[in-house]
C-alpha positions in Angstrom: 49.1 8.1 169.7 45.9 6.2 168.9 43.6 5.5 171.9 42.8 2.1 173.2 39.3 0.7 173.3 39.4 1.2 177.1 40.1 4.9 176.7 37.2 5.5 174.4 34.7 3.2 176.2 35.6 5.0 179.5 35.0 8.5 178.1 31.8 8.0 176.2 29.5 6.9 179.1 30.7 9.9 181.0 29.4 12.2 178.3 32.9 13.5 177.6 32.4 13.1 173.9 29.5 13.3 171.4 28.3 10.2 169.5 29.9 11.6 166.4 33.3 12.0 168.2 32.8 8.5 169.7 32.5 7.0 166.3 35.5 8.8 165.0 37.6 7.7 167.9 36.6 4.1 167.5 38.0 4.1 164.0 41.4 5.1 165.5 41.5 2.5 168.3 44.3 0.1 168.7 44.2 -3.1 170.7 46.9 -4.1 173.2 48.8 -7.2 171.9 48.3 -10.3 174.0 45.1 -9.2 175.6 43.0 -12.3 176.1 39.8 -10.3 175.8 40.7 -8.5 172.6 38.0 -10.4 170.6 35.5 -9.4 173.3 36.7 -5.8 173.1 36.1 -5.8 169.3 32.6 -7.1 169.6 31.9 -4.7 172.4 33.3 -1.9 170.3 31.0 -2.7 167.4 27.9 -3.0 169.5 28.7 0.3 171.3 29.1 1.9 167.9 25.7 0.6 166.9 24.1 1.9 170.1 25.8 5.2 169.8 24.2 5.7 166.3 20.7 5.3 167.9 21.5 7.1 171.2 19.7 10.3 170.2 16.5 8.4 169.8 16.7 6.0 172.7 14.9 8.4 175.1 11.8 8.6 173.1 11.6 5.1 171.4 12.1 1.6 172.7 14.7 0.5 170.2 14.5 -3.2 169.4 17.6 -5.3 169.9 17.4 -6.3 166.2 17.8 -2.7 165.2 21.1 -2.6 167.1 22.1 -5.9 165.4 21.3 -4.4 162.0 23.6 -1.4 162.8 26.3 -3.7 164.0 26.0 -5.8 160.8 26.2 -2.7 158.6 29.4 -1.7 160.5 30.9 -5.1 160.0 30.2 -4.9 156.3 31.9 -1.4 156.2 29.1 0.1 154.1 29.8 3.6 152.8 27.3 6.5 152.3 25.9 6.3 148.8 26.8 9.9 148.0 30.5 9.0 148.5 30.7 6.0 146.2 28.4 6.8 143.2 25.5 5.0 141.7 27.2 1.9 140.3 29.2 1.1 143.4 26.2 1.9 145.5 24.2 -0.8 143.6 26.9 -3.3 144.2 27.2 -2.5 147.9 23.4 -2.6 148.4 23.2 -6.0 146.7 26.1 -7.5 148.7 24.9 -6.2 152.0 21.3 -7.0 151.3 22.1 -10.7 150.5 24.2 -10.9 153.7 21.1 -10.0 155.7 18.6 -12.3 154.0 17.8 -15.9 154.9 18.2 -18.8 152.5 14.6 -20.1 152.1 13.8 -23.6 150.9 10.8 -22.9 148.7 8.3 -25.7 148.0 6.6 -24.8 144.8 7.1 -23.5 141.3 9.6 -20.7 140.7 9.5 -19.4 137.1 11.1 -16.5 135.4 9.6 -14.8 132.4 10.0 -11.5 130.5 6.9 -9.3 130.3 6.5 -7.4 127.1 6.5 -3.6 127.5 5.6 -0.7 125.3 8.2 1.3 127.2 11.2 -1.0 126.9 11.9 -3.3 123.9 13.9 -5.7 126.2 10.8 -6.3 128.3 10.7 -6.5 132.1 12.0 -9.7 133.9 9.8 -11.1 136.6 10.1 -14.0 139.0 6.9 -16.0 139.8 6.6 -17.8 143.1 3.7 -20.3 143.2 3.8 -22.2 146.4 2.9 -25.9 146.7 0.1 -25.0 149.0 -1.4 -22.5 146.6 -5.1 -21.7 147.1 -7.6 -23.0 144.6 -8.2 -19.4 143.4 -5.0 -17.7 144.6 -4.5 -14.0 144.9 -1.7 -12.6 142.7 0.5 -10.1 144.5 2.9 -8.0 142.2 5.8 -6.8 144.2 8.4 -4.0 143.6 11.6 -3.9 145.6 12.9 -0.8 147.4 16.0 1.2 146.8 15.0 4.8 146.1 14.3 4.0 142.5 18.1 3.9 142.1 19.5 0.8 143.7 18.0 -2.6 144.7 17.2 -5.9 143.1 14.8 -8.8 143.0 17.4 -10.9 144.7 17.3 -9.0 148.0 13.5 -9.5 148.5 13.3 -13.0 147.3 13.5 -14.6 150.7 10.7 -12.4 152.1 8.4 -13.0 149.2 8.9 -16.7 149.2 8.1 -16.8 152.9 4.9 -14.7 152.3 3.9 -16.7 149.3 4.1 -19.9 151.3 2.4 -18.5 154.3 -0.5 -17.1 152.3 -0.8 -19.8 149.6 -0.7 -16.9 147.2 1.2 -16.2 143.9 3.8 -13.6 144.3 5.4 -11.8 141.4 8.9 -10.2 141.9 9.6 -7.5 139.4 13.0 -6.3 138.1 12.1 -2.8 137.0 14.6 -0.4 135.4 16.6 1.8 137.8 17.2 5.5 137.6 18.7 7.7 136.5 17.9 7.2 132.8 18.1 10.5 130.9 15.6 9.5 128.2 13.2 7.8 130.6 13.0 9.7 133.9 9.8 7.8 134.9 11.1 4.3 133.9 10.2 2.5 137.2 6.7 3.9 137.1 6.3 2.9 133.5 7.5 -0.6 134.1 5.2 -1.0 137.1 2.2 -0.1 135.0 3.2 -2.3 132.1 3.8 -5.4 134.3 0.5 -4.8 136.2 -1.6 -4.4 133.1 -0.1 -7.5 131.4 -0.6 -9.7 134.5 -4.2 -8.5 134.9 -4.8 -9.6 131.2 -2.8 -12.8 131.6 -3.5 -14.3 135.0 -3.2 -17.9 133.8 0.3 -17.2 132.4 1.5 -16.7 136.0 -0.5 -19.6 137.5 -3.6 -17.8 138.5 -7.3 -18.2 137.7 -9.6 -15.9 135.9 -11.2 -15.0 139.2 -7.9 -14.4 141.0 -7.7 -11.1 142.8 -4.7 -8.9 141.7 -2.8 -6.4 143.8 0.4 -4.5 144.0 2.9 -3.8 146.7 6.4 -3.0 147.6 8.8 -1.5 150.2 10.0 2.1 150.2 10.4 3.0 146.5 8.5 -0.1 145.6 5.6 1.2 147.7 5.9 4.5 145.8 5.7 2.6 142.5 2.6 0.7 143.8 0.8 3.8 144.9 1.5 5.3 141.5 0.1 2.2 139.7 -3.2 2.5 141.6 -3.5 6.0 140.1 -3.0 4.7 136.6 -4.5 1.2 136.5 -8.2 0.5 137.2 -9.5 -2.7 138.6 -6.9 -3.7 141.1 -8.2 -5.5 144.2 -5.6 -4.5 146.9 -2.3 -2.8 147.7 0.3 -3.4 150.3 2.5 -0.4 150.9 5.6 -1.0 153.1 7.1 2.3 154.5 6.3 3.9 151.1 7.5 7.3 149.8 4.0 8.8 149.3 4.7 12.5 149.6 7.5 14.0 147.4 7.2 17.3 149.3 8.7 15.7 152.4 6.8 18.2 154.6 6.0 15.8 157.4 7.7 16.3 160.8 9.2 12.8 160.7 11.6 13.9 157.9 13.1 16.4 160.3 13.0 14.2 163.4 15.0 11.4 161.7 17.1 13.5 159.4 20.3 12.3 161.2 19.1 8.8 161.9 21.0 5.7 160.8 19.9 3.7 157.8 18.1 6.5 156.0 18.8 10.1 156.9 18.4 13.4 155.0 21.7 13.0 153.1 20.7 9.6 151.8 17.2 10.8 150.8 18.6 13.8 149.1 20.9 11.6 147.1 18.1 9.3 146.0 15.9 12.3 145.1 18.7 13.9 143.1 19.1 10.7 141.1 15.4 9.9 140.6 12.4 11.9 141.7 13.8 15.4 141.1 14.5 14.4 137.5 10.8 13.7 136.9 8.8 16.6 135.5 6.3 18.1 137.9 7.3 15.7 140.7 5.5 17.8 143.4 2.2 18.2 141.5 1.8 15.2 139.2 -0.3 12.6 141.1 1.4 9.8 139.3 4.7 10.8 141.0 3.4 12.3 144.2 0.6 10.2 145.6 -0.4 13.0 148.1 -1.3 15.1 145.1 -3.9 12.6 143.9 -7.5 13.8 143.5 -9.0 10.4 142.7 -8.1 8.6 145.9 -11.5 7.1 146.1 -10.6 4.8 143.2 -7.8 3.2 145.1 -8.1 -0.4 146.2 -8.1 -1.7 149.7 -4.8 -1.0 151.4 -2.5 -2.4 154.0 0.3 -0.1 155.3 3.3 -1.6 157.1 5.3 1.3 158.5 8.5 1.4 160.5 8.3 3.5 163.7 11.8 5.1 163.4 11.7 6.1 159.8 11.7 9.5 158.1 9.0 8.2 155.8 6.6 7.2 158.6 4.8 10.6 158.6 4.2 10.5 154.8 2.8 6.9 155.1 0.4 8.0 157.9 -0.7 11.0 155.9 -1.4 8.9 152.8 -3.2 6.3 154.8 -5.4 9.0 156.2 -6.0 10.5 152.7 -7.3 7.1 151.5 -9.5 6.7 154.6 -11.1 10.1 154.1 -11.8 9.0 150.5 -13.7 5.9 151.7 -11.0 3.3 151.0 -10.6 0.4 153.4 -7.3 0.9 155.1 -5.3 -1.1 157.7 -2.2 0.5 159.1 0.4 -1.4 161.1 3.4 0.4 162.7 6.2 -2.0 163.5 7.7 -0.6 166.7 11.4 -0.1 167.4 12.7 -0.6 163.9 14.1 1.7 161.2 13.4 2.0 157.5 14.6 -0.9 155.3 13.9 -3.7 157.9 11.3 -5.6 155.8 13.5 -7.8 153.5 16.3 -8.5 156.0 14.8 -11.6 157.7 18.2 -12.9 158.8 18.7 -9.9 161.1 15.2 -8.7 161.9 14.0 -12.2 162.7 11.2 -11.3 165.2 10.2 -8.0 163.5 10.0 -9.4 159.9 7.9 -12.3 161.2 5.5 -9.7 162.8 5.3 -7.8 159.5 4.9 -10.8 157.3 2.1 -12.1 159.5 0.1 -8.9 158.8 0.7 -9.3 155.0 -0.3 -13.0 155.0 -3.5 -12.3 156.9 -4.4 -9.4 154.5 -3.7 -11.5 151.4 -5.9 -14.3 152.6 -8.9 -12.0 152.4 -8.5 -12.0 148.6 -8.3 -15.8 148.1 -11.0 -18.3 147.3 -11.3 -22.1 147.8 -13.1 -22.7 144.6 
């Protein structure tokens, strides 16, 4: 006979079952008909499930309430592990859940879509251009690449964040729809597209609303940060980079990968799935500096960098190591660790209301260094 919520909730705090067993039992729960508090029980169940997921880390870290809300929202959306549903369904799930966690932003300014020509792709690369009404006289141009392990993700799920930052900084922000992997004939397609877009914008600043003196930089979250770091290895003359919890060491040797291998949001199983569908298909992915930023030998040529890292993230160690590598090479580096949050928080401004505001404020202040009044 299935247990009631009361049965499970009674047992778990007494340590009579593991977090994994707790989650399994919650799936089997039945509610007693006619109970006036059944709706409350359901909400309580979901929040207890969210807290159980993070319970192994609660002793060491002060987990922000928005992290629990994020886990609760994911449970409500019934998201499945990507490895169980395949690439195409994973992309659909990521888009639907991503949009459910992003705000609707009323953007005051010009929003334009164009297709950038590319030597790597005859169809070109679609980009969205956000030029806010309060744009600086000589605005910075920030080229942004969304996250998703190079396999999933879309411009649409970072649109809200980028419009907020564009308005806050008075800068032009470019949102890039690069090709996703796996692509058998083009295993480095996202990196190729990143280079093509960046070079075209540097040669055509006025076409995206900038001025000849506009500073140009790159940035992105997770895989987008990986693409951005790769671009700085290939393209000279960039002014800045903003790397948000980037994948900057394909060896995954940092202790944080082990510490958070069973963490919610992005654990070892998810990282393995992303690698199997993207990075491991790239030749020499451990030693090629274009693919593995930590293998780079010309770090001194990198532009000034802002790192935004999530405290409870398998990738945090790789981000810290790469930031230190750039510092040792003489690059100006600012590194901000957002406390109490996991990987993937940055675009989800409808859930991480306080923590995205904190992160966006760092980005806005950083971009303002590269703008001019005349």
